[in-house]
Backbone as a printed PyTorch tensor [residue, N CA C, xyz], in Angstrom:
tensor([[[105.3970,  73.5270, 135.0090],
         [105.6740,  73.7820, 133.6180],
         [104.5840,  73.2220, 132.7070]],

        [[104.0810,  72.0330, 133.0320],
         [103.0480,  71.4200, 132.1930],
         [101.8040,  72.2850, 132.1260]],

        [[101.4190,  72.8480, 133.2680],
         [100.2140,  73.6860, 133.3020],
         [100.3970,  74.9340, 132.4490]],

        [[101.5500,  75.5580, 132.5360],
         [101.8330,  76.7550, 131.7480],
         [101.8080,  76.4330, 130.2560]],

        [[102.4280,  75.3450, 129.8670],
         [102.4410,  74.9520, 128.4530],
         [101.0250,  74.6600, 127.9720]],

        [[100.2350,  73.9990, 128.7980],
         [ 98.8500,  73.6950, 128.4220],
         [ 98.0480,  74.9690, 128.1980]],

        [[ 98.2420,  75.9530, 129.0540],
         [ 97.5280,  77.2310, 128.9120],
         [ 97.9800,  77.9610, 127.6510]],

        [[ 99.2700,  77.9790, 127.4070],
         [ 99.8050,  78.6380, 126.2100],
         [ 99.2570,  77.9590, 124.9510]],

        [[ 99.2640,  76.6460, 124.9380],
         [ 98.7810,  75.9200, 123.7570],
         [ 97.2880,  76.1210, 123.5360]],

        [[ 96.5160,  76.1330, 124.6020],
         [ 95.0720,  76.3690, 124.4740],
         [ 94.8150,  77.7500, 123.8820]],

        [[ 95.5210,  78.7570, 124.3910],
         [ 95.3570,  80.1200, 123.8710],
         [ 95.8310,  80.2020, 122.4210]],

        [[ 96.9350,  79.5500, 122.1160],
         [ 97.4650,  79.5700, 120.7430],
         [ 96.5020,  78.8950, 119.7780]],

        [[ 95.9000,  77.8020, 120.1930],
         [ 94.9340,  77.1080, 119.3420],
         [ 93.7340,  78.0030, 119.0370]],

        [[ 93.2810,  78.7600, 120.0160],
         [ 92.1570,  79.6810, 119.8060],
         [ 92.5450,  80.7920, 118.8340]],

        [[ 93.7390,  81.3280, 118.9910],
         [ 94.2050,  82.4010, 118.1120],
         [ 94.4110,  81.8860, 116.6800]],

        [[ 94.9080,  80.6650, 116.5510],
         [ 95.1700,  80.0920, 115.2250],
         [ 93.8990,  79.9460, 114.4010]],

        [[ 92.7620,  79.8580, 115.0550],
         [ 91.4840,  79.7070, 114.3600],
         [ 91.0060,  81.0150, 113.7220]],

        [[ 91.5990,  82.1240, 114.1110],
         [ 91.1970,  83.4210, 113.5640],
         [ 91.7650,  83.5930, 112.1570]],

        [[ 91.1020,  84.4150, 111.3540],
         [ 91.4740,  84.5930, 109.9460],
         [ 92.9440,  84.9500, 109.7360]],

        [[ 93.4970,  85.7610, 110.6020],
         [ 94.8750,  86.2310, 110.4330],
         [ 95.8160,  85.6210, 111.4790]],

        [[ 95.4110,  84.5180, 112.0630],
         [ 96.1300,  83.8400, 113.1410],
         [ 96.1160,  84.6340, 114.4360]],

        [[ 95.3000,  85.6650, 114.4980],
         [ 95.1360,  86.4350, 115.7300],
         [ 96.4490,  86.9150, 116.3100]],

        [[ 96.5930,  86.7360, 117.6070],
         [ 97.7930,  87.2160, 118.2930],
         [ 99.0510,  86.4170, 117.9550]],

        [[ 98.8920,  85.2570, 117.3460],
         [100.0840,  84.5170, 116.9200],
         [100.8560,  85.2860, 115.8520]],

        [[100.1740,  86.2000, 115.1840],
         [100.7990,  87.0240, 114.1480],
         [101.1970,  88.3880, 114.7030]],

        [[101.4630,  88.4450, 115.9870],
         [101.8510,  89.6740, 116.6640],
         [103.3410,  89.5940, 116.9940]],

        [[104.0590,  90.6600, 116.7390],
         [105.5060,  90.6670, 116.9610],
         [105.9180,  90.3250, 118.3770]],

        [[105.2230,  90.8710, 119.3600],
         [105.5650,  90.6050, 120.7580],
         [105.3200,  89.1400, 121.1060]],

        [[104.2090,  88.6090, 120.6410],
         [103.8880,  87.2050, 120.9130],
         [104.8970,  86.2970, 120.2250]],

        [[105.2320,  86.5980, 118.9890],
         [106.2040,  85.7880, 118.2580],
         [107.5560,  85.8010, 118.9590]],

        [[107.9990,  86.9660, 119.3860],
         [109.2780,  87.0750, 120.0890],
         [109.2530,  86.2880, 121.3960]],

        [[108.1470,  86.3850, 122.1260],
         [108.0110,  85.6430, 123.3800],
         [108.0380,  84.1480, 123.1340]],

        [[107.3320,  83.7080, 122.1040],
         [107.3190,  82.2820, 121.7770],
         [108.7160,  81.8060, 121.3780]],

        [[109.4450,  82.6200, 120.6270],
         [110.8160,  82.2570, 120.2420],
         [111.6940,  82.0630, 121.4750]],

        [[111.5300,  82.9260, 122.4530],
         [112.2990,  82.8060, 123.6980],
         [111.9140,  81.5210, 124.4200]],

        [[110.6170,  81.2370, 124.4960],
         [110.1620,  80.0090, 125.1520],
         [110.6940,  78.7650, 124.4370]],

        [[110.7290,  78.8090, 123.1120],
         [111.2610,  77.6740, 122.3600],
         [112.7500,  77.4730, 122.6400]],

        [[113.4890,  78.5650, 122.7850],
         [114.9200,  78.4590, 123.0770],
         [115.1680,  77.8960, 124.4770]],

        [[114.2350,  78.1610, 125.3860],
         [114.3710,  77.7010, 126.7650],
         [113.8300,  76.2940, 126.9820]],

        [[113.2950,  75.6930, 125.9480],
         [112.6650,  74.3820, 126.0790],
         [113.6740,  73.3630, 126.6180]],

        [[113.2950,  72.6590, 127.6650],
         [114.2270,  71.6990, 128.2760],
         [114.4010,  70.4510, 127.4200]],

        [[115.5060,  69.7510, 127.6550],
         [115.7590,  68.4940, 126.9490],
         [114.7040,  67.4550, 127.3240]],

        [[114.3420,  67.4400, 128.5890],
         [113.3440,  66.4980, 129.0760],
         [112.2110,  67.2740, 129.7250]],

        [[111.0680,  66.6450, 129.8180],
         [109.9200,  67.3040, 130.4240],
         [108.9650,  67.7990, 129.3580]],

        [[107.9880,  68.5980, 129.7660],
         [106.9590,  69.0550, 128.8230],
         [107.5410,  69.9330, 127.7280]],

        [[107.0500,  69.7210, 126.5370],
         [107.5410,  70.4540, 125.3690],
         [106.4630,  71.3930, 124.8430]],

        [[106.8930,  72.4630, 124.2130],
         [105.9980,  73.4320, 123.5960],
         [106.0500,  73.3310, 122.0670]],

        [[107.2200,  73.1520, 121.5130],
         [107.3990,  73.2330, 120.0550],
         [106.5560,  72.2250, 119.2870]],

        [[106.6560,  70.9610, 119.6270],
         [105.9530,  69.9220, 118.8690],
         [104.4360,  70.1280, 118.8900]],

        [[103.8130,  70.3080, 120.0630],
         [102.3630,  70.5210, 120.0460],
         [101.9610,  71.8440, 119.3930]],

        [[102.8050,  72.8600, 119.4980],
         [102.5040,  74.1340, 118.8350],
         [102.5030,  73.9380, 117.3190]],

        [[103.4590,  73.1970, 116.8070],
         [103.5140,  72.9060, 115.3850],
         [102.2990,  72.0870, 114.9610]],

        [[102.0570,  70.9920, 115.6550],
         [101.0000,  70.0600, 115.2630],
         [ 99.6000,  70.6700, 115.3580]],

        [[ 99.3350,  71.4270, 116.4080],
         [ 97.9680,  71.8970, 116.6260],
         [ 97.6870,  73.3100, 116.1110]],

        [[ 98.7180,  74.1130, 115.9660],
         [ 98.4850,  75.5220, 115.5860],
         [ 99.0530,  75.9110, 114.2240]],

        [[100.2580,  75.5230, 113.9540],
         [100.9260,  76.0030, 112.7440],
         [100.7370,  75.0810, 111.5410]],

        [[100.8950,  73.7920, 111.7220],
         [100.7720,  72.8660, 110.5960],
         [ 99.3970,  72.9430, 109.9350]],

        [[ 98.2870,  72.9790, 110.7110],
         [ 96.9740,  73.0540, 110.0630],
         [ 96.7510,  74.3510, 109.2760]],

        [[ 97.5520,  75.3610, 109.5710],
         [ 97.4400,  76.6720, 108.9140],
         [ 98.7800,  77.0380, 108.2850]],

        [[ 99.4460,  76.0490, 107.7140],
         [100.8280,  76.2140, 107.2560],
         [101.0040,  77.3440, 106.2500]],

        [[100.0750,  77.4910, 105.3210],
         [100.2210,  78.5290, 104.2930],
         [100.1510,  79.9080, 104.9280]],

        [[ 99.1410,  80.1390, 105.7430],
         [ 98.9790,  81.4270, 106.4130],
         [100.1200,  81.6730, 107.3940]],

        [[100.4920,  80.6470, 108.1330],
         [101.5650,  80.7860, 109.1200],
         [102.8940,  81.1320, 108.4500]],

        [[103.1870,  80.4780, 107.3380],
         [104.4610,  80.7160, 106.6520],
         [104.5690,  82.1260, 106.0980]],

        [[103.4370,  82.7360, 105.7760],
         [103.4390,  84.0880, 105.2170],
         [103.1890,  85.1390, 106.2940]],

        [[103.2970,  84.7470, 107.5480],
         [103.0730,  85.6750, 108.6590],
         [104.3100,  85.7000, 109.5570]],

        [[104.1790,  86.3440, 110.6950],
         [105.2940,  86.3600, 111.6450],
         [105.5770,  84.9780, 112.2080]],

        [[104.6030,  84.0850, 112.1030],
         [104.7960,  82.7070, 112.5620],
         [105.8890,  81.9960, 111.7750]],

        [[106.2710,  82.5410, 110.6330],
         [107.3620,  81.9630, 109.8550],
         [108.6220,  81.8570, 110.7110]],

        [[108.8310,  82.8170, 111.5980],
         [110.0310,  82.7950, 112.4270],
         [109.9620,  81.6850, 113.4750]],

        [[108.7520,  81.3520, 113.9270],
         [108.5910,  80.2040, 114.8210],
         [108.9190,  78.9210, 114.0620]],

        [[108.4180,  78.8500, 112.8430],
         [108.6770,  77.6600, 112.0220],
         [110.1730,  77.5250, 111.7150]],

        [[110.8360,  78.6280, 111.4550],
         [112.2820,  78.5840, 111.1990],
         [113.0340,  78.0900, 112.4320]],

        [[112.6190,  78.5420, 113.6030],
         [113.2550,  78.0800, 114.8460],
         [113.0030,  76.5860, 115.0440]],

        [[111.7980,  76.1370, 114.7150],
         [111.4620,  74.7230, 114.8680],
         [112.2210,  73.8540, 113.8750]],

        [[112.5800,  74.4110, 112.7310],
         [113.3520,  73.6640, 111.7340],
         [114.7030,  73.2100, 112.2770]],

        [[115.1980,  73.9210, 113.2690],
         [116.4940,  73.5900, 113.8570],
         [116.4160,  72.3330, 114.7180]],

        [[115.1910,  71.9170, 115.0430],
         [114.9880,  70.7130, 115.8430],
         [114.9750,  69.5060, 114.9180]],

        [[115.9060,  68.6170, 115.1100],
         [115.9930,  67.4460, 114.2520],
         [114.7160,  66.6340, 114.2020]],

        [[114.0110,  66.5650, 115.3220],
         [112.8140,  65.7360, 115.3790],
         [111.6410,  66.3370, 114.6080]],

        [[111.6540,  67.6260, 114.3840],
         [110.5360,  68.2910, 113.7220],
         [110.8470,  68.6850, 112.2860]],

        [[112.0960,  68.7150, 111.9320],
         [112.5090,  69.2240, 110.6240],
         [111.8100,  68.4960, 109.4800]],

        [[111.7580,  67.1800, 109.5490],
         [111.1690,  66.3950, 108.4680],
         [109.6980,  66.7610, 108.2390]],

        [[108.9450,  66.8860, 109.3060],
         [107.5230,  67.2210, 109.1980],
         [107.3210,  68.6220, 108.6240]],

        [[108.1230,  69.5590, 109.0830],
         [107.9860,  70.9430, 108.6260],
         [108.3710,  71.0550, 107.1550]],

        [[109.4940,  70.4640, 106.7690],
         [109.9390,  70.5340, 105.3750],
         [108.9180,  69.8550, 104.4600]],

        [[108.3820,  68.7270, 104.8860],
         [107.3740,  68.0300, 104.0690],
         [106.1330,  68.9020, 103.8850]],

        [[105.7160,  69.5740, 104.9240],
         [104.5530,  70.4570, 104.8410],
         [104.8480,  71.6410, 103.9350]],

        [[106.0280,  72.2190, 104.0570],
         [106.4150,  73.3420, 103.1980],
         [106.4250,  72.9260, 101.7340]],

        [[106.9630,  71.7610, 101.4580],
         [107.0150,  71.2740, 100.0710],
         [105.6100,  71.0160,  99.5290]],

        [[104.7620,  70.4660, 100.3780],
         [103.3920,  70.1610,  99.9600],
         [102.6330,  71.4210,  99.5630]],

        [[102.8930,  72.5040, 100.2700],
         [102.1440,  73.7490, 100.0610],
         [102.9870,  74.8590,  99.4440]],

        [[104.1200,  74.5030,  98.8440],
         [105.0840,  75.5070,  98.3740],
         [104.4640,  76.5580,  97.4500]],

        [[103.7020,  76.1480,  96.4550],
         [103.1410,  77.1310,  95.5120],
         [102.1340,  78.0380,  96.2110]],

        [[101.3710,  77.5000,  97.1390],
         [100.4050,  78.3290,  97.8760],
         [101.1150,  79.2950,  98.8300]],

        [[102.2190,  78.8350,  99.4220],
         [102.9970,  79.7130, 100.3050],
         [103.6210,  80.8450,  99.4880]],

        [[104.1670,  80.5180,  98.3170],
         [104.7450,  81.5460,  97.4450],
         [103.6890,  82.5800,  97.0700]],

        [[102.5060,  82.1310,  96.7210],
         [101.4140,  83.0360,  96.3580],
         [101.0300,  83.9200,  97.5430]],

        [[100.8870,  83.3230,  98.7200],
         [100.5250,  84.0960,  99.9150],
         [101.6070,  85.1120, 100.2660]],

        [[102.8680,  84.7090, 100.1250],
         [103.9790,  85.6250, 100.4060],
         [103.9870,  86.7790,  99.4120]],

        [[103.7550,  86.4850,  98.1480],
         [103.7160,  87.5360,  97.1260],
         [102.5700,  88.5130,  97.3860]],

        [[101.4180,  87.9860,  97.7720],
         [100.2720,  88.8490,  98.0710],
         [100.5420,  89.7070,  99.3020]],

        [[101.1420,  89.1120, 100.3280],
         [101.4610,  89.8690, 101.5360],
         [102.4840,  90.9610, 101.2300]],

        [[103.4750,  90.6250, 100.4240],
         [104.5050,  91.5930, 100.0480],
         [103.8940,  92.7310,  99.2310]],

        [[102.9910,  92.4080,  98.3340],
         [102.3290,  93.4200,  97.5050],
         [101.4970,  94.3790,  98.3510]],

        [[101.0020,  93.8850,  99.4840],
         [100.2080,  94.7510, 100.3580],
         [101.0760,  95.4970, 101.3740]],

        [[102.4010,  95.3680, 101.2360],
         [103.3080,  96.1410, 102.0800],
         [103.9010,  95.3910, 103.2600]],

        [[103.5630,  94.1310, 103.4200],
         [104.1180,  93.3420, 104.5220],
         [105.5070,  92.8320, 104.1680]],

        [[106.3180,  92.6580, 105.1990],
         [107.6350,  92.0610, 105.0060],
         [107.4720,  90.5510, 105.0780]],

        [[108.1110,  89.8540, 104.1810],
         [107.9610,  88.4000, 104.1050],
         [109.3200,  87.6840, 104.1220]],

        [[110.2700,  88.2470, 104.8530],
         [111.6000,  87.6410, 104.9230],
         [111.5410,  86.2210, 105.4650]],

        [[110.7220,  86.0060, 106.4950],
         [110.5840,  84.6720, 107.0780],
         [110.0380,  83.6780, 106.0720]],

        [[109.0150,  84.0960, 105.3220],
         [108.4350,  83.2130, 104.3120],
         [109.4700,  82.8510, 103.2540]],

        [[110.2570,  83.8190, 102.8350],
         [111.2800,  83.5460, 101.8180],
         [112.3190,  82.5510, 102.3460]],

        [[112.6920,  82.6830, 103.6120],
         [113.6460,  81.7560, 104.2130],
         [113.0660,  80.3530, 104.3060]],

        [[111.7770,  80.2680, 104.6530],
         [111.1300,  78.9560, 104.7110],
         [111.0780,  78.3170, 103.3340]],

        [[110.7300,  79.1050, 102.3300],
         [110.6640,  78.5660, 100.9660],
         [112.0350,  78.0670, 100.5210]],

        [[113.0700,  78.7740, 100.8960],
         [114.4340,  78.3440, 100.5470],
         [114.8040,  77.0430, 101.2530]],

        [[114.2420,  76.8200, 102.4210],
         [114.5350,  75.5980, 103.1860],
         [113.7560,  74.3970, 102.6790]],

        [[112.7020,  74.6620, 101.9040],
         [111.8190,  73.5650, 101.4610],
         [112.4340,  72.7370, 100.3590]]])
């Protein structure tokens, strides 16, 4: 499990560096990641915390206005991560609102971003 998580995180970190978050902003990838997060064991190697810290938090504004918003919403359900995510959302709230409005104006759906903003 550790090796698989390491490979996933390495690939996610590379994708997060792209202008549009690369494949992290892909519906199939987001759905797969959501399933992996739901399957995360109580003990042993974790995916959610390092994914948040290394991929989503550094790109919080872009992530919140993309399909990654649904990953962040799933992570909010984790008591250990909720405080960090909410603090980041509050810190960048006006920028997230602006990014969501711009994405919506260009025809993108931003339901996840709106839910995150409501949680902030």
